[in-house]
N, CA, C and O of each residue as an XYZ file, in Angstrom:
772
protein
N       9.041     -2.388     -4.347
C       8.343     -1.302     -5.128
C       6.833     -1.848     -5.249
O       6.603     -3.028     -5.517
N       5.937     -1.001     -5.055
C       4.300     -1.180     -5.075
C       3.961     -1.447     -6.479
O       4.379     -0.743     -7.398
N       3.143     -2.544     -6.648
C       2.623     -2.965     -8.012
C       1.677     -1.983     -8.356
O       0.892     -1.619     -7.480
N       1.614     -1.473     -9.524
C       0.654     -0.554    -10.166
C      -0.533     -1.376    -10.729
O      -0.379     -2.347    -11.469
N      -1.747     -0.894    -10.306
C      -3.135     -1.523    -10.573
C      -3.403     -0.903    -12.019
O      -3.877      0.224    -12.159
N      -3.075     -1.697    -13.026
C      -3.564     -0.911    -14.449
C      -4.932     -1.058    -14.852
O      -5.283     -0.767    -15.995
N      -5.934     -1.604    -13.758
C      -7.267     -1.710    -14.228
C      -8.133     -0.879    -13.315
O      -9.262     -1.275    -13.026
N      -7.660      0.240    -12.856
C      -8.519      0.877    -12.045
C      -9.761      1.511    -12.891
O      -9.797      1.525    -14.122
N     -10.832      2.066    -11.982
C     -12.041      2.556    -12.694
C     -11.519      3.977    -13.326
O     -10.551      4.626    -12.931
N     -12.240      4.235    -14.207
C     -12.155      5.631    -14.991
C     -13.261      6.494    -14.472
O     -14.434      6.346    -14.816
N     -12.805      7.481    -13.554
C     -13.692      8.397    -12.989
C     -13.735      9.759    -13.679
O     -12.758     10.115    -14.339
N     -14.757     10.503    -13.570
C     -15.093     11.760    -14.322
C     -13.906     12.791    -13.699
O     -13.521     12.837    -12.530
N     -13.464     13.573    -14.800
C     -12.619     14.630    -14.548
C     -11.122     14.262    -14.249
O     -10.292     15.146    -14.037
N     -10.822     12.995    -14.239
C      -9.515     12.524    -14.046
C      -8.988     12.175    -15.429
O      -9.735     11.657    -16.259
N      -7.617     12.471    -15.712
C      -6.975     12.103    -16.901
C      -6.125     10.700    -16.897
O      -5.304     10.419    -16.024
N      -6.414      9.970    -17.876
C      -5.757      8.654    -18.002
C      -5.096      8.398    -19.111
O      -5.513      8.918    -20.145
N      -4.111      7.682    -19.148
C      -3.253      7.102    -20.342
C      -3.854      5.659    -20.266
O      -3.846      4.900    -19.297
N      -4.381      5.455    -21.522
C      -5.116      4.034    -21.852
C      -4.140      3.363    -22.958
O      -3.720      4.002    -23.922
N      -3.848      2.093    -22.728
C      -3.196      1.265    -23.591
C      -3.500     -0.203    -23.925
O      -3.585     -0.961    -22.959
N      -3.660     -0.665    -25.042
C      -3.895     -2.078    -25.382
C      -3.253     -2.520    -26.539
O      -2.930     -1.770    -27.460
N      -3.045     -3.827    -26.507
C      -2.179     -4.314    -27.806
C      -2.847     -5.582    -28.286
O      -3.733     -6.108    -27.613
N      -2.519     -5.983    -29.212
C      -2.923     -7.265    -29.826
C      -2.550     -8.554    -29.186
O      -1.417     -8.747    -28.746
N      -3.546     -9.476    -29.132
C      -3.354    -10.807    -28.441
C      -2.005    -11.338    -29.005
O      -1.720    -11.288    -30.201
N      -1.285    -11.797    -28.136
C       0.129    -12.280    -28.445
C       1.038    -11.437    -29.253
O       1.876    -11.880    -30.037
N       0.772     -9.973    -28.961
C       1.626     -9.098    -29.679
C       1.242     -8.997    -31.291
O       1.937     -8.332    -32.059
N       0.198     -9.642    -31.674
C      -0.198     -9.845    -33.145
C      -0.725     -8.245    -33.497
O      -1.020     -7.357    -32.699
N      -0.727     -8.224    -34.811
C      -1.347     -7.135    -35.493
C      -2.765     -6.837    -35.212
O      -3.561     -7.776    -35.191
N      -3.178     -5.591    -34.986
C      -4.540     -5.155    -34.807
C      -4.982     -4.118    -36.042
O      -6.133     -3.716    -36.211
N      -3.979     -3.813    -36.765
C      -4.179     -2.939    -37.982
C      -3.458     -3.593    -39.216
O      -2.264     -3.890    -39.186
N      -4.113     -3.754    -40.088
C      -3.651     -4.320    -41.357
C      -3.440     -3.592    -42.481
O      -2.587     -3.881    -43.320
N      -4.296     -2.504    -42.553
C      -4.144     -1.696    -43.654
C      -4.458     -0.168    -43.143
O      -4.805      0.044    -41.981
N      -4.306      0.880    -44.118
C      -4.645      2.389    -43.599
C      -6.078      2.531    -43.164
O      -6.433      3.277    -42.252
N      -6.953      1.697    -43.942
C      -8.420      1.827    -43.550
C      -8.830      1.565    -42.185
O      -9.694      2.195    -41.573
N      -7.968      0.332    -41.638
C      -8.168     -0.047    -40.286
C      -7.871      1.061    -39.248
O      -8.601      1.174    -38.264
N      -6.932      1.789    -39.424
C      -6.594      2.910    -38.617
C      -7.851      3.785    -38.492
O      -8.424      3.898    -37.408
N      -8.248      4.360    -39.527
C      -9.358      5.261    -39.651
C     -10.775      4.741    -39.226
O     -11.705      5.453    -38.848
N     -10.779      3.214    -39.367
C     -12.102      2.600    -39.015
C     -12.036      2.622    -37.349
O     -13.004      2.848    -36.624
N     -10.726      2.347    -36.921
C     -10.645      2.336    -35.389
C     -10.975      3.573    -34.688
O     -11.589      3.625    -33.622
N     -10.492      4.650    -35.410
C     -10.854      6.047    -34.661
C     -12.243      6.487    -34.827
O     -12.749      7.263    -34.017
N     -12.963      5.969    -35.968
C     -14.547      6.211    -36.172
C     -15.273      5.461    -34.923
O     -16.104      5.986    -34.181
N     -14.759      4.044    -34.839
C     -15.563      3.239    -33.965
C     -15.264      3.756    -32.443
O     -16.126      3.712    -31.566
N     -14.122      4.183    -32.262
C     -13.773      4.661    -30.909
C     -14.649      5.853    -30.661
O     -15.325      5.847    -29.632
N     -14.721      6.897    -31.499
C     -15.542      7.984    -31.672
C     -17.085      7.788    -31.334
O     -17.706      8.460    -30.510
N     -17.676      6.594    -32.233
C     -19.024      6.190    -31.972
C     -19.301      5.710    -30.563
O     -20.262      6.122    -29.913
N     -18.582      4.982    -30.194
C     -18.819      4.210    -28.836
C     -18.366      5.172    -27.532
O     -18.794      4.863    -26.420
N     -17.589      6.215    -27.670
C     -17.020      6.909    -26.551
C     -17.117      8.441    -26.520
O     -16.655      9.087    -25.579
N     -17.691      8.972    -27.508
C     -17.699     10.564    -27.749
C     -18.568     11.043    -26.609
O     -18.117     12.017    -26.005
N     -19.558     10.625    -26.253
C     -20.538     11.082    -25.314
C     -19.811     10.968    -23.836
O     -20.170     11.682    -22.899
N     -18.847     10.084    -23.736
C     -18.400      9.772    -22.261
C     -17.093     10.212    -22.155
O     -16.711     10.344    -20.993
N     -16.146     10.526    -23.182
C     -14.721     10.859    -23.020
C     -14.404     12.074    -23.758
O     -15.038     12.382    -24.768
N     -13.437     12.784    -23.289
C     -12.664     13.826    -23.888
C     -11.375     13.111    -24.329
O     -10.791     12.390    -23.520
N     -10.912     13.279    -25.569
C      -9.581     12.792    -25.900
C      -8.563     13.882    -26.058
O      -8.873     14.998    -26.475
N      -7.527     13.592    -25.769
C      -6.455     14.574    -25.836
C      -5.319     14.287    -26.709
O      -4.740     15.213    -27.276
N      -4.932     12.981    -26.868
C      -3.957     12.399    -27.609
C      -4.237     10.914    -27.901
O      -4.978     10.198    -27.227
N      -3.507     10.527    -29.057
C      -3.579      9.206    -29.343
C      -2.566      8.840    -30.365
O      -2.187      9.660    -31.202
N      -2.092      7.544    -30.308
C      -1.141      6.949    -31.269
C      -1.573      5.477    -31.669
O      -1.818      4.700    -30.745
N      -1.672      5.083    -32.841
C      -2.057      3.725    -33.410
C      -0.926      3.138    -34.076
O      -0.588      3.619    -35.157
N      -0.260      2.122    -33.564
C       0.876      1.296    -34.161
C       0.288     -0.071    -34.644
O      -0.815     -0.399    -34.207
N       0.902     -0.831    -35.454
C       0.459     -1.969    -35.848
C      -0.057     -2.850    -34.792
O      -1.037     -3.529    -35.098
N       0.373     -2.953    -33.723
C       0.001     -4.009    -32.765
C      -0.505     -3.558    -31.424
O      -0.844     -4.340    -30.535
N      -0.535     -2.250    -31.335
C      -1.191     -1.613    -30.062
C      -1.373     -0.244    -30.204
O      -0.836      0.327    -31.154
N      -2.084      0.400    -29.365
C      -2.468      1.859    -29.274
C      -2.280      2.424    -27.750
O      -2.211      1.761    -26.715
N      -2.221      3.808    -27.912
C      -2.194      4.509    -26.707
C      -3.373      5.784    -26.799
O      -3.576      6.369    -27.863
N      -3.991      6.066    -25.734
C      -4.934      7.185    -25.801
C      -4.686      7.954    -24.355
O      -4.309      7.467    -23.289
N      -4.980      9.135    -24.638
C      -4.881     10.018    -23.316
C      -6.371     10.674    -23.237
O      -6.791     11.362    -24.168
N      -7.042     10.451    -22.219
C      -8.382     10.759    -22.216
C      -8.848     11.226    -20.676
O      -8.234     11.058    -19.622
N      -9.991     11.794    -20.880
C     -10.715     12.266    -19.572
C     -12.096     11.974    -19.477
O     -12.786     12.597    -20.284
N     -12.777     11.093    -18.612
C     -14.248     10.790    -18.792
C     -14.890     11.980    -18.446
O     -14.402     12.782    -17.651
N     -16.070     12.145    -19.064
C     -17.098     13.221    -18.859
C     -18.154     12.937    -17.913
O     -18.755     13.835    -17.325
N     -18.393     11.703    -17.754
C     -19.606     11.112    -16.774
C     -18.961     10.314    -15.676
O     -17.908      9.723    -15.917
N     -19.472     10.259    -14.582
C     -18.960      9.559    -13.411
C     -19.781      8.332    -13.307
O     -20.656      8.202    -12.451
N     -19.455      7.347    -14.278
C     -20.093      6.093    -14.359
C     -18.988      5.152    -15.025
O     -19.044      4.905    -16.229
N     -17.910      4.597    -14.151
C     -16.860      3.807    -14.617
C     -17.350      2.576    -15.236
O     -16.666      2.010    -16.089
N     -18.635      2.062    -14.817
C     -19.138      0.684    -15.402
C     -19.496      0.970    -16.850
O     -19.117      0.221    -17.751
N     -20.269      2.116    -17.083
C     -20.623      2.484    -18.352
C     -19.534      2.816    -19.319
O     -19.664      2.547    -20.513
N     -18.498      3.373    -18.855
C     -17.215      3.671    -19.688
C     -16.642      2.281    -20.142
O     -16.338      1.993    -21.300
N     -16.551      1.524    -19.120
C     -15.933      0.099    -19.375
C     -16.804     -0.601    -20.301
O     -16.297     -1.018    -21.342
N     -18.055     -0.795    -20.079
C     -19.029     -1.293    -21.156
C     -18.803     -0.942    -22.541
O     -18.657     -1.753    -23.456
N     -18.779      0.520    -22.650
C     -18.534      1.183    -24.056
C     -17.304      0.624    -24.638
O     -17.298      0.188    -25.789
N     -16.082      0.621    -23.753
C     -14.978      0.222    -24.272
C     -15.069     -1.098    -24.747
O     -14.609     -1.367    -25.857
N     -15.700     -2.112    -23.924
C     -15.959     -3.532    -24.257
C     -16.650     -3.591    -25.821
O     -16.191     -4.264    -26.743
N     -17.694     -2.846    -25.885
C     -18.422     -2.768    -27.110
C     -17.705     -2.294    -28.224
O     -17.897     -2.755    -29.349
N     -16.826     -1.332    -27.967
C     -15.928     -0.763    -29.027
C     -14.840     -1.870    -29.482
O     -14.587     -2.136    -30.656
N     -14.276     -2.433    -28.419
C     -13.342     -3.520    -28.911
C     -14.060     -4.758    -29.667
O     -13.586     -5.261    -30.686
N     -15.099     -5.135    -29.134
C     -15.939     -6.299    -29.920
C     -16.247     -5.896    -31.316
O     -16.105     -6.671    -32.261
N     -16.675     -4.660    -31.436
C     -17.152     -4.103    -32.814
C     -15.841     -4.153    -33.639
O     -15.893     -4.757    -34.710
N     -14.710     -3.604    -33.272
C     -13.600     -3.369    -34.079
C     -12.987     -4.832    -34.356
O     -12.544     -5.150    -35.460
N     -13.006     -5.665    -33.274
C     -12.406     -7.028    -33.469
C     -13.177     -7.840    -34.477
O     -12.636     -8.589    -35.290
N     -14.551     -7.633    -34.369
C     -15.213     -8.450    -35.420
C     -15.040     -8.153    -36.900
O     -15.097     -8.985    -37.805
N     -14.822     -6.857    -37.018
C     -14.631     -6.216    -38.343
C     -13.234     -6.811    -38.774
O     -13.133     -7.325    -39.888
N     -12.214     -6.757    -37.963
C     -11.016     -7.138    -38.426
C     -11.068     -8.637    -38.507
O     -10.525     -9.089    -39.515
N     -11.602     -9.530    -37.668
C     -11.780    -10.911    -37.850
C     -12.310    -11.296    -38.998
O     -11.854    -12.276    -39.588
N     -13.206    -10.680    -39.415
C     -13.847    -10.767    -40.710
C     -13.004    -10.540    -41.907
O     -12.921    -11.379    -42.805
N     -12.352     -9.358    -41.921
C     -11.483     -8.950    -42.969
C     -10.421     -9.853    -43.237
O     -10.095    -10.121    -44.393
N      -9.799    -10.391    -42.133
C      -8.679    -11.201    -42.046
C      -8.824    -12.710    -42.079
O      -7.899    -13.512    -42.198
N     -10.189    -13.000    -41.951
C     -10.579    -14.382    -41.918
C      -9.998    -15.151    -40.838
O      -9.424    -16.219    -41.055
N     -10.145    -14.564    -39.488
C      -9.453    -14.951    -38.360
C     -10.651    -15.279    -37.429
O     -11.787    -14.908    -37.724
N     -10.385    -15.963    -36.327
C     -11.179    -16.056    -35.301
C     -10.495    -15.773    -33.855
O      -9.264    -15.779    -33.826
N     -11.159    -15.544    -32.740
C     -10.606    -15.342    -31.464
C     -10.527    -13.854    -31.077
O     -11.030    -12.940    -31.732
N      -9.837    -13.723    -29.934
C      -9.596    -12.487    -29.459
C      -8.602    -11.612    -30.264
O      -7.523    -12.101    -30.600
N      -8.901    -10.425    -30.565
C      -7.927     -9.583    -31.366
C      -7.015     -8.973    -30.236
O      -5.795     -8.968    -30.403
N      -7.560     -8.478    -29.127
C      -6.725     -7.833    -28.216
C      -6.315     -8.811    -27.160
O      -6.823     -9.916    -26.972
N      -5.326     -8.262    -26.492
C      -4.498     -9.348    -25.410
C      -5.461     -9.509    -24.173
O      -5.712    -10.604    -23.668
N      -5.930     -8.414    -23.774
C      -6.558     -8.526    -22.360
C      -7.475     -7.336    -22.119
O      -7.734     -6.624    -23.089
N      -7.964     -7.060    -20.999
C      -8.498     -5.849    -20.842
C      -7.468     -4.673    -20.783
O      -6.392     -4.720    -20.187
N      -7.944     -3.645    -21.470
C      -7.035     -2.531    -21.638
C      -6.440     -2.004    -20.242
O      -7.088     -2.078    -19.198
N      -5.243     -1.505    -20.315
C      -4.618     -0.971    -19.099
C      -5.028      0.610    -19.055
O      -5.357      1.242    -20.059
N      -4.963      1.090    -17.882
C      -5.020      2.479    -17.818
C      -4.216      3.050    -16.595
O      -3.995      2.349    -15.608
N      -3.835      4.205    -16.687
C      -2.873      4.726    -15.360
C      -3.420      6.151    -15.349
O      -3.505      6.772    -16.409
N      -3.762      6.642    -14.289
C      -4.101      7.888    -13.917
C      -2.992      8.888    -14.086
O      -1.849      8.636    -13.705
N      -3.332     10.038    -14.663
C      -2.293     11.163    -14.830
C      -2.284     11.842    -13.453
O      -3.238     12.575    -13.194
N      -1.418     11.699    -12.640
C      -1.576     12.412    -11.228
C      -0.897     13.866    -11.159
O      -1.115     14.642    -10.229
N      -0.092     14.137    -12.187
C       0.454     15.545    -11.880
C       0.780     16.059    -13.384
O       0.662     15.369    -14.396
N       1.202     17.370    -13.333
C       1.343     18.020    -14.519
C       2.649     17.456    -15.418
O       2.652     17.357    -16.645
N       3.677     17.136    -14.582
C       4.806     16.582    -15.376
C       4.276     15.174    -16.028
O       4.609     14.871    -17.174
N       3.481     14.380    -15.279
C       3.231     12.956    -16.044
C       2.297     13.479    -17.223
O       2.452     12.942    -18.320
N       1.333     14.491    -17.090
C       0.783     14.839    -18.295
C       1.459     15.237    -19.665
O       1.048     14.874    -20.767
N       2.519     16.010    -19.441
C       3.473     16.497    -20.441
C       4.345     15.223    -20.966
O       4.600     15.114    -22.166
N       4.728     14.398    -20.143
C       5.414     13.163    -20.437
C       4.524     12.219    -21.153
O       4.994     11.768    -22.198
N       3.340     11.825    -20.813
C       2.384     11.075    -21.381
C       1.999     11.497    -22.859
O       1.915     10.651    -23.749
N       1.777     12.799    -23.071
C       1.519     13.256    -24.403
C       2.903     13.080    -25.174
O       2.879     12.510    -26.264
N       3.982     13.497    -24.708
C       5.303     13.245    -25.606
C       5.439     11.643    -25.771
O       5.741     11.201    -26.880
N       5.244     10.866    -24.806
C       5.330      9.443    -24.984
C       4.536      8.994    -26.063
O       5.067      8.359    -26.974
N       3.148      9.285    -26.071
C       2.357      8.769    -26.966
C       2.756      9.151    -28.425
O       2.746      8.360    -29.368
N       3.108     10.465    -28.490
C       3.378     10.866    -29.801
C       4.552     10.247    -30.326
O       4.672      9.924    -31.508
N       5.553     10.058    -29.305
C       6.958      9.513    -29.752
C       7.108      7.970    -29.938
O       8.130      7.368    -30.264
N       5.907      7.470    -29.669
C       5.877      5.973    -29.784
C       6.350      5.437    -31.155
O       7.084      4.451    -31.234
N       5.930      6.084    -32.176
C       6.335      5.323    -33.656
C       7.886      5.653    -33.715
O       8.462      4.890    -34.490
N       8.640      6.492    -33.167
C       9.962      6.586    -33.239
C      10.522      5.515    -32.290
O      11.412      4.770    -32.702
N      10.096      5.413    -31.170
C      10.453      4.284    -30.018
C      10.491      2.892    -30.745
O      11.337      2.004    -30.643
N       9.370      2.937    -31.493
C       9.253      1.140    -32.152
C       9.895      1.362    -33.536
O       9.718      0.383    -34.260
N      10.481      2.207    -34.027
C      11.218      2.221    -35.395
C      10.340      2.277    -36.451
O      10.689      1.719    -37.491
N       9.010      2.969    -36.397
C       8.297      3.051    -37.603
C       8.653      4.377    -38.348
O       8.388      4.421    -39.549
N       9.219      5.442    -37.762
C       9.639      6.580    -38.251
C      10.777      7.259    -37.629
O      10.894      7.051    -36.421
N      11.634      8.018    -38.176
C      12.548      8.856    -37.342
C      12.238     10.092    -36.703
O      12.851     10.613    -35.771
N      11.157     10.538    -37.336
C      10.667     11.840    -36.910
C       9.058     11.799    -36.508
O       8.184     11.611    -37.355
N       8.842     11.959    -35.380
C       7.502     11.813    -34.937
C       6.412     12.607    -35.725
O       5.258     12.197    -35.843
N       6.892     13.819    -36.272
C       5.906     14.749    -36.856
C       5.507     14.053    -38.080
O       4.440     14.437    -38.558
N       6.164     13.052    -38.734
C       5.634     12.444    -40.025
C       4.781     11.313    -39.959
O       4.201     10.891    -40.960
N       4.658     10.736    -38.697
C       3.785      9.611    -38.410
C       2.248      9.895    -38.634
O       1.728     10.713    -37.875
N       1.488      9.305    -39.588
C       0.204      9.744    -39.781
C      -0.836      9.235    -38.714
O      -1.898      9.833    -38.543
N      -0.507      8.152    -38.031
C      -1.641      7.588    -37.157
C      -1.464      8.050    -35.616
O      -1.634      7.263    -34.685
N      -1.134      9.293    -35.458
C      -1.074      9.868    -34.172
C      -1.704     11.117    -34.182
O      -1.994     11.628    -35.264
N      -1.999     11.776    -32.941
C      -2.912     12.878    -32.747
C      -1.961     14.137    -33.156
O      -2.518     15.170    -33.528
N      -0.552     14.077    -33.098
C       0.329     15.255    -33.227
C      -0.156     16.266    -34.340
O      -0.429     17.443    -34.102
N      -0.229     15.674    -35.571
C      -0.538     16.578    -36.574
C      -1.908     17.165    -36.362
O      -2.046     18.375    -36.545
N      -2.997     16.384    -35.972
C      -4.226     17.006    -35.836
C      -4.257     18.178    -34.764
O      -4.956     19.184    -34.882
N      -3.384     17.906    -33.678
C      -3.220     18.899    -32.671
C      -2.812     20.240    -33.160
O      -3.376     21.295    -32.873
N      -1.679     20.081    -33.998
C      -0.868     21.420    -34.462
C      -1.608     21.854    -35.822
O      -1.285     22.924    -36.337
N      -2.522     21.105    -36.373
C      -3.042     21.563    -37.624
C      -4.258     22.489    -37.403
O      -4.580     22.787    -36.253
N      -4.915     22.934    -38.426
C      -6.124     23.910    -38.256
C      -7.476     23.164    -38.825
O      -8.569     23.730    -38.831
N      -7.281     21.916    -39.270
C      -8.562     21.344    -39.494
C      -9.313     20.876    -38.508
O      -8.763     20.463    -37.488
N     -10.482     20.861    -38.619
C     -11.554     20.493    -37.410
C     -11.016     19.069    -36.892
O     -10.629     18.220    -37.695
N     -11.013     18.857    -35.492
C     -10.762     17.604    -35.014
C     -11.829     17.358    -33.763
O     -12.570     18.191    -33.243
N     -11.696     16.160    -33.494
C     -12.661     15.749    -32.308
C     -11.805     15.647    -31.001
O     -12.259     15.309    -29.908
N     -10.434     16.002    -31.275
C      -9.597     16.144    -29.993
C      -9.918     17.423    -29.265
O     -10.659     18.286    -29.736
N      -9.315     17.505    -28.081
C      -9.480     18.710    -27.181
C      -8.342     19.520    -27.423
O      -7.572     19.689    -26.478
N      -8.074     20.088    -28.592
C      -6.907     20.816    -29.059
C      -6.750     21.987    -28.337
O      -5.623     22.212    -27.897
N      -7.712     22.846    -28.103
C      -7.512     23.937    -27.383
C      -6.948     23.846    -25.981
O      -6.060     24.573    -25.537
N      -7.613     22.794    -25.281
C      -7.298     22.608    -23.934
C      -5.590     22.035    -23.986
O      -4.722     22.430    -23.207
N      -5.416     21.211    -24.891
C      -3.915     20.780    -24.968
C      -2.959     21.986    -25.233
O      -1.895     22.110    -24.626
N      -3.389     22.843    -26.151
C      -2.540     23.680    -26.476
C      -2.492     24.953    -25.266
O      -1.541     25.734    -25.228
N      -3.333     25.014    -24.564
C      -3.351     25.942    -23.241
C      -2.362     25.257    -22.280
O      -1.444     25.902    -21.774
N      -2.555     23.905    -22.021
C      -1.611     23.460    -21.048
C      -0.040     23.454    -21.486
O       0.887     23.405    -20.677
N       0.085     23.507    -22.744
C       1.412     23.525    -23.142
C       1.971     25.075    -23.531
O       3.084     25.332    -23.991
N       0.980     25.955    -23.244
C       1.191     27.371    -23.504
C       1.297     27.747    -24.857
O       2.040     28.677    -25.173
N       0.537     27.035    -25.815
C       0.563     27.527    -27.209
C       1.121     26.459    -28.193
O       1.863     25.563    -27.790
N       0.741     26.579    -29.504
C       1.325     25.815    -30.426
C       2.668     25.699    -30.524
O       3.201     24.590    -30.562
N       3.320     26.773    -30.574
C       4.836     26.898    -30.643
C       5.528     26.123    -29.556
O       6.437     25.324    -29.781
N       5.000     26.431    -28.244
C       5.596     25.477    -27.073
C       5.445     24.062    -27.322
O       6.409     23.307    -27.197
N       4.218     23.621    -27.689
C       3.948     22.257    -27.904
C       4.760     21.697    -29.038
O       5.227     20.569    -28.879
N       4.970     22.285    -30.073
C       5.941     21.749    -31.177
C       7.375     21.601    -30.603
O       8.004     20.549    -30.711
N       7.816     22.607    -30.043
C       9.157     22.794    -29.365
C       9.316     21.734    -28.466
O      10.354     21.084    -28.589
N       8.361     21.342    -27.408
C       8.570     20.383    -26.440
C       8.668     18.960    -26.964
O       9.230     18.070    -26.326
N       8.024     18.755    -28.305
C       7.992     17.495    -28.951
C       9.212     17.281    -29.806
O       9.607     16.130    -29.994
N       9.873     18.369    -30.366
C      11.081     18.231    -31.057
C      12.216     18.417    -30.371
O      13.286     18.104    -30.892
N      12.162     18.945    -29.119
C      13.293     19.420    -28.482
C      13.384     18.867    -27.112
O      14.289     19.278    -26.386
N      12.459     17.886    -26.631
C      12.420     17.610    -25.321
C      13.765     17.114    -24.773
O      14.564     16.550    -25.521
N      14.023     17.322    -23.465
C      15.336     16.828    -22.899
C      14.918     15.411    -22.409
O      13.866     15.322    -21.775
N      15.615     14.363    -22.640
C      15.390     13.029    -22.195
C      15.244     12.882    -20.507
O      14.560     12.027    -19.946
N      15.915     13.746    -19.956
C      15.938     13.810    -18.536
C      14.452     14.049    -18.011
O      13.997     13.570    -16.972
N      13.747     14.910    -18.947
C      12.224     15.278    -18.252
C      11.369     13.908    -18.510
O      10.334     13.710    -17.874
N      11.783     13.111    -19.332
C      10.842     11.795    -19.435
C      11.332     10.811    -18.612
O      12.548     10.629    -18.551
N      10.464     10.065    -17.886
C      10.787      8.998    -16.944
C       9.985      7.687    -17.362
O       8.848      7.658    -17.833
N      10.791      6.651    -17.098
C      10.265      5.230    -17.322
C       8.998      4.950    -16.209
O       8.359      3.898    -16.202
N       8.795      5.887    -15.433
C       7.772      5.800    -14.518
C       6.377      5.894    -15.141
O       5.346      5.455    -14.630
N       6.488      6.529    -16.319
C       5.247      6.801    -17.057
C       4.748      5.854    -18.140
O       3.652      5.946    -18.694
N       5.716      4.898    -18.387
C       5.622      3.846    -19.522
C       4.466      2.873    -18.905
O       4.516      2.506    -17.731
N       3.465      2.502    -19.757
C       2.444      1.404    -19.363
C       2.699      0.227    -20.243
O       2.060     -0.798    -20.008
N       3.531      0.245    -21.200
C       3.588     -0.785    -22.124
C       4.590     -1.912    -21.229
O       5.355     -1.493    -20.361
N       4.492     -3.193    -21.519
C       5.543     -4.027    -20.997
C       5.785     -5.067    -22.066
O       5.075     -5.085    -23.071
N       6.778     -5.944    -21.881
C       7.187     -6.979    -22.858
C       6.654     -8.301    -22.601
O       6.951     -9.275    -23.294
N       5.802     -8.345    -21.522
C       5.164     -9.670    -21.079
C       4.053    -10.051    -21.989
O       3.421    -11.088    -21.790
């Protein structure tokens, strides 16, 4: 089986599933304010460069589904680096800790087809269930699911996501009634290493 390169450049108009976790699988979020701060910093450093379609933040890792708006992979990587440093510095100060907060360079996997897109969105939103945080993905506060189905203003590309799923009703039904056979382990980028 061919090894997957999880550190590919992020090119304009391609969709990517991005993932990173805490160094040594340690926590990266310690209170509710940390989750909000992470999203604010993410927006600050990447809003001009990326469209974001889905996210999920868990205590020791996060997932993003995004699409670069610019064809400058080095600039995008540099902005991610600045974002991770800014967030890490704030958490290190808060927790009186030193060293790397994140394990390594973030992983990314290109979304190559429509089935992978649907599976990635579902996987990202169902991650809190997979890791035992909640039994119902619709109740988890730190994912984009409720922002996408809600009516409040959002920085997410809500309209585009809803178009891909054929509307809000189909989006909700897909998440709450998905057949496990539709989802494949080929789309997972987390590992236990």
